[in-house]
TORLO-276139 format. One record per residue: residue number from 1; y, z, x of N, C-alpha, C in turn. Coordinates in pm, whole numbers, plus 32768, in hexadecimal, padded with zeros to 4 digits. Atoms other than C-alpha are relative to their C-alpha. Layout:
BEGIN
PT   num    n.y    n.z    n.x   ca.y   ca.z   ca.x    c.y    c.z    c.x
PT   NUM      Y      Z      X      Y      Z      X      Y      Z      X
...
! end
This chain:
BEGIN
PT   num    n.y    n.z    n.x   ca.y   ca.z   ca.x    c.y    c.z    c.x
PT     1   7F79   804A   7FE1   D3D8   FC8E   E26F   800F   7F5D   8007
PT     2   7FD1   8052   802D   D440   FB62   E21A   808B   7FA6   8039
PT     3   7FCF   806D   7FE3   D4E5   FA22   E2CB   8094   7FFD   7F7E
PT     4   7FE5   806B   8066   D543   F97A   E1A4   8093   805A   7FBA
PT     5   7F87   7FC9   805F   D6BA   F9A4   E0E2   7FA7   8015   7F5E
PT     6   7FED   8016   8090   D6D2   F9E5   DFB7   8000   7FAE   7F63
PT     7   7FE6   805E   8031   D71B   F8DB   DF4C   7FC4   7F74   7FDA
PT     8   8089   7FF4   7FF9   D5C0   F866   DFA3   7FCF   7FCC   7F8E
PT     9   8095   8030   8071   D4F8   F7CA   DE60   7FB4   7F78   801E
PT    10   8079   807D   7FBB   D3DF   F6F2   DE29   8043   7F62   7FD2
PT    11   7FAF   8048   805D   D4FA   F609   DD6D   8051   7FBC   8097
PT    12   7FAC   8051   7FAC   D5CF   F5C7   DE68   7FB3   7FDD   808C
PT    13   7FF2   803B   7FC0   D4DC   F5AD   DF5B   7F98   7F82   7FD6
PT    14   801F   8080   8033   D412   F4A7   DEA6   8059   7F58   8002
PT    15   7F5B   804D   7FF4   D55C   F3ED   DEA8   7FEF   7F8B   8081
PT    16   803C   8039   7F3D   D537   F3DC   E003   7FE3   7F9A   8067
PT    17   8072   8029   7F85   D412   F392   E070   7FF5   7F7D   7F78
PT    18   7FDD   804D   804D   D47F   F262   DF42   803E   7FCC   8040
PT    19   7F7E   806A   7FB9   D581   F1F1   DFF6   7FC8   7FD9   8098
PT    20   800F   8024   7F72   D4D2   F1FD   E150   7F83   7F7C   7FF2
PT    21   8049   8097   8003   D3A9   F113   E0E8   7FE8   7FA8   7FBB
PT    22   7F9D   8068   803E   D46D   F059   E023   803A   7F86   80A4
PT    23   7FE3   807E   7F9E   D511   EFEF   E177   7FCE   7FF3   8079
PT    24   807D   8046   7F9C   D3DF   F000   E237   7FB0   7FBD   7FEA
PT    25   7FF6   8090   801B   D352   EEEB   E163   803D   7FBB   7FD9
PT    26   7FAF   803F   7FC8   D48D   EE2C   E167   7FE6   7FFE   80CB
PT    27   8008   802F   7F98   D443   EE62   E2FB   7FB9   7FBC   8002
PT    28   80B3   8027   7FF6   D2CF   EE07   E2EF   803A   7F5B   7FE9
PT    29   7FDE   80B9   8044   D337   EC8C   E244   8055   7FFF   807F
PT    30   7FBA   804F   7FB8   D44F   EC6B   E314   7FB8   801B   80B3
PT    31   8021   802C   7FAA   D371   ECA7   E444   7FA0   7F9E   8033
PT    32   8071   80BE   8039   D24A   EBA7   E3E7   804A   7FA7   801C
PT    33   7FB3   80AB   802F   D371   EAB0   E3B5   8042   7FCE   8085
PT    34   7FEC   801B   7FA5   D405   EAC1   E4E8   7FBE   7FC9   807F
PT    35   8073   8019   7FC6   D2D3   EAFD   E57C   7F9A   7F3B   801D
PT    36   8003   80AC   801D   D286   E9A0   E4F9   8054   7FB1   802E
PT    37   7F7E   808A   7FD6   D39F   E8DD   E554   7FFD   8008   8063
PT    38   801F   7FF6   7FBE   D360   E98C   E6AB   7F8B   7F9A   8060
PT    39   808B   8086   7FA9   D201   E8CC   E6B3   7FF7   7F8C   7FDE
PT    40   7FF9   8095   7FF7   D24A   E79A   E624   8089   7FB9   8017
PT    41   7F73   801A   7FC3   D393   E73C   E717   7FB8   8034   806D
PT    42   8057   7FE3   7F6B   D2DD   E727   E85B   80C4   7FFC   8052
PT    43   7F90   8024   7F94   D3F9   E789   E984   7FD2   7F89   8061
PT    44   8020   806E   7FD7   D428   E657   EA09   806E   7FEB   8063
PT    45   7F93   8028   7FA7   D527   E6AE   EB42   7F9A   7F78   80AB
PT    46   8061   800F   7F72   D4A6   E5F7   ECB8   8042   8054   8063
PT    47   8010   7FA4   7FAB   D53E   E709   ED6D   8003   8074   8031
PT    48   805C   7F52   8006   D483   E843   EDA6   8050   8051   7FEB
PT    49   7FBA   7FC0   7FDA   D572   E927   EDCA   8038   7FDB   7F70
PT    50   7FBE   7FFE   8059   D609   E8C2   EC58   7F92   7FFB   7FA1
PT    51   80CD   8086   8013   D485   E84A   EBE6   7FE7   80D8   7FD7
PT    52   7FE0   7F42   801A   D464   EA27   EC2E   802F   8038   7FD1
PT    53   7F4C   7F7A   8093   D5D3   EAB2   EB8B   7F96   7FEA   7F8D
PT    54   8009   800E   8097   D533   E9DA   EA59   7F9F   8045   7FD3
PT    55   8060   7FF7   7FFF   D3FE   EA4A   EA6A   7FF8   809C   8007
PT    56   802E   7F89   8017   D439   EBB9   EA8E   807F   802B   7F6F
PT    57   7FCD   7FD7   80AD   D582   EBBB   E93E   7F84   7FFD   7FA1
PT    58   8091   8024   80A9   D463   EB1C   E865   7FA0   8086   8012
PT    59   80A3   7FCA   7FE9   D382   EC1D   E8E7   804C   80C3   7FF0
PT    60   7FB1   7FA4   800F   D4BB   ED36   E8BA   802C   8039   7F8D
PT    61   7FE8   8019   8086   D524   ECDD   E781   7FA6   801A   7FA5
PT    62   809C   7FCF   806E   D381   ECE4   E6E5   801C   80AC   800D
PT    63   8007   7F7F   8002   D36C   EE21   E775   80AB   8079   7FCA
PT    64   7FC3   7FA7   8047   D49D   EED2   E6F4   7FCA   8009   7F7D
PT    65   8061   8047   8084   D42A   EE35   E5A3   7FBC   803A   7FF3
PT    66   806A   7F9A   7FE4   D316   EED9   E5D1   7FF0   807E   7FE0
PT    67   7FA1   7F81   7FC1   D3B6   F00E   E648   800E   800E   7F60
PT    68   7FB4   7FA8   8047   D489   F041   E518   7F99   7FE9   7F93
PT    69   8066   7FEC   8059   D367   EFF7   E421   7FA2   806A   8007
PT    70   8049   7F9B   7FDF   D298   F0E9   E4B4   805F   8081   7FDD
PT    71   7FD7   7F8B   8026   D39D   F1F4   E47B   801E   8028   7F95
PT    72   7FEE   7FD9   808C   D40F   F1B5   E346   7F6D   8004   7FA4
PT    73   80A2   7FCD   8039   D27E   F1B1   E2E5   8024   8094   7FF6
PT    74   80AF   7F48   7FEC   D211   F304   E367   8066   8034   7FD7
PT    75   7FBB   7FC6   8053   D36C   F378   E2CF   7FEC   803F   7F65
PT    76   805B   7FBB   80A5   D305   F347   E170   7FC4   804C   8008
PT    77   8062   7F4B   7FF6   D1D1   F3E9   E1AF   8011   8072   802F
PT    78   7FA6   7F74   802C   D27A   F505   E225   8021   8024   7F82
PT    79   7FD7   7FD9   8061   D329   F534   E10C   7FAF   8024   7F9F
PT    80   806A   7FCF   8067   D218   F4FF   E035   7FB2   8041   7FEF
PT    81   7FEE   7F67   7FF6   D17D   F5E5   E0AC   8037   8073   801D
PT    82   7FEE   7FAB   8025   D260   F6CF   E0A9   802E   8007   7FB4
PT    83   7FD2   800D   8082   D295   F677   DF49   7F6F   806D   7FD0
PT    84   8043   7F9E   7FFB   D14F   F718   DF5A   7FE7   8068   7FD7
PT    85   8061   7F73   8003   D137   F810   DFC6   8091   807B   7FC8
PT    86   7FF8   7F83   805B   D271   F8C7   DF07   7FB1   800A   7F79
PT    87   8069   7FF8   8065   D1B6   F859   DE05   7F91   8076   802E
PT    88   8023   7F95   7FC8   D0B7   F94D   DE82   7FEE   808A   802C
PT    89   8000   7F64   7FF4   D157   FA64   DEAF   806C   8021   7F7C
PT    90   7FD4   8029   8052   D218   FA28   DD7A   7F83   8004   7FBF
PT    91   8082   7FF7   807F   D0BC   FA3D   DCB0   7FD6   80B8   803B
PT    92   801B   7F5A   7FC3   D05E   FB85   DDAE   804F   8030   7FAD
PT    93   7F9E   7FAB   805D   D175   FC2F   DD3E   7FF2   8021   7F60
PT    94   7FDD   8003   8099   D15E   FBED   DBDF   7F71   8038   7FEC
PT    95   808F   7F8E   7FFA   CFD7   FC9F   DC21   800C   8075   8000
PT    96   8030   7F42   7FC0   D034   FDD6   DCED   805D   8052   7F50
PT    97   7FB0   7F48   809C   D135   FE31   DB81   7FAF   7FF0   7F9F
! end
C-alpha cells in the first residue's frame, strides 16, 4: 500500500528537488554573506544590555538562515530519493509483467 497520490511521478519530484535545491543554495550563500558582514562589523555599544541584545539578534539571524538552508537541502535530498524509489518501483513492476 502506498500513501503517494496518483499524481506523484519522478518528473514532479525532480522539479521539486530542483526548486528546493536552488533555494537551499541561495540561502547558503545568503547565510555566508550575513555571517561575513556580522564578523567584519563588530558590535560597539557601551551599554551591556544593548550589546547583549545585539549579539543575540545576530545569533538568531544566522541561526534561522542556517536552519532554512538545512531544511531546503534535506527536502531536496528527500525528493531525489523519492524519485529514485519511484523509478525503482516502476522498474520492478515492469520486470514482473
